[in-house]
N, C-alpha and C positions, 0 to 999 in steps of 0.2 A: 773163245766164248764157251766152248764145250767144257773146258776145265773150270771156268768160273761156275757154271751150272752144277758141275759135279761137286765143287767145293760147297756150294749152297745146299745141295742134297745131303752131303755127308754132315754138314752142320745141323741140318734139320733132324737127321737120325740121332745125332748126339743129344740134341735138345729133347727129342722124344724119349730117348733111353734114360736121361737123367730126370726128366719131369720138371725141370726148372727153366722158366722163361725169363729169367733175369738178364740184365744187360751183361753182367760179368760172365754168365754161363754161355751166352750167345757169342761173346768174344772168344772165350776159351774154345768153344766148338768150332768157330771159324779158323782159329789158329791151328788147332789140332788137325782139322781136316786139310788145311793147307799143307801142313808138314807131312801128312800121310800121302797126299798127292805128289808132293815134291819127292818124297822117298821112293814112291813107286813109278815116278815119271820115266825111268829107263824102260819100263815094260810097255808103256803106251807111246813113247816118243816125247821129246822135249818140245815145249811150246813157249811162246813169249810171255805167257801168263806169269811165270815165276820171275821174270825180269820186270814186267810192267806193274804188278801189284805193289812190290816194295817202292817202286818209283812213284806210283800214285800216292802212296802213304807219305812219302817224303815231300811230295808236292803239296799235299794237304797241309803239312806243317809249314811249308814256305808261304803258302797263300794266307794261312791264318796269321802268321807273323807280319806279313805285309799289310793285312787289314788292321791289325792291332796298331802297327806303327802309323798308318794313315789316320786312324781314329784319334790317336794321341796328338798328332800334328794338327789336325783340324780343331780338336778341342782346345789345344794350347792357343791357337790363333783366336778362338772365340773368347776365352776367358782372360786373356792378357789385353792391356790397353793398347799395346803396339800391334799394328796389323802387319803380319809377315807375308800375307798372301800377295802374289803377283799372278793373277789369272791370265791365261792365254790359251790359244789353240795351237797345237803342235801336230805337224804331219809326220807320221811314222811309216817308213817303208816296210812292207810286209814280206816275210819269207813264207808265211802261211799261204796255202794255195786253195785248199778245199773249203767249201761252205762251212763245214763243221769246225775246221781249225779257226777260221776267221770269226765264226759266231762264238766259240768258246773264249777266244782271246778278247773279243769285244765285251763279252759279259764279265770276264774277270777284271778288265779295266774299269767297267762301270760299277762293279761290286766294291772296288776299293774306294773308300771315301776320299773326296777331293778330286776325283777324276771321272770323266764321262766320255764314252765313245760317241762322237757327234755324227760321223759319216764315214762311209767307205767309198773310195773312188770308184768310178765306173769300171776301170780296168782291174779292180780288186787288188791292186799292188800297194795302196796307200790307205792308212787309217788316220782319220783326223780325231784327235781327242782334245777335250777341254780339261785343263788341269788347273787346280787352284794355286799351285806353287810352281811357277815357271821362272826360276831365276836364270836357268840356262837350258834352252830347248834341247841341246845335245845330251845333257844329262838325263832329261826326261825320256828322250828316245832310247838311250842306252839302258835305262832302268826298265822300261817296258820290254824291250827286246831281250835283255839279259835275264830279267827276273821272271817274266811271264811267257813271252813267246817261245823261248828255247824249251821251257818245260812242256808247253802245250804241244809243240812239234815232236818232242821226244816221246810223249805219251800217245799221241794220235797217229804217229807214222809207224 
C-alpha cells in the first residue's frame, strides 16, 4: 500500500510539473512513476505491488471481456425469435474464505449480465447464483471458478 501511495504522489508531482491534467498525461505520469519505483525498488526492498498491479490490469481486461461477451449473449437472446436461455440456480463451492474475497466475487458475478449472486451459504463455503444460460451446471461452475474466483484469489491473497 505504501508503494501505491508513493506511485500516486510521484504521479501528482509529474502532473504538477507538466501543468497538464489530461487523461493521457495522468496515464503517462502513473506509468513513469511506476517505472521509477520499479527501477529503485532494490534500494527500498521488493514488494508485491510490482506483481499485483500488472495482474490487476490484466484482470481488468479479462472482466471487461467477460462483461462484453455476456452482454452480447443476452442481447442476442433478446433480439432473436428463438429463446436460448435456460435459467437456473447453480451452487458453486467456494475457495474464497474472507468476507472481502466472497464480496468481490459475488459482485463480479452480479456485474456480469445474465447472472446474479442469490445467496451465500451459512458456512460461507457455497455461493448460489442464478444464471440465465444453464445448459450444463458444471460448465457454469467451472467458468465462475476458473475465470473469476481464481483471479480474485490471486489478487487478494
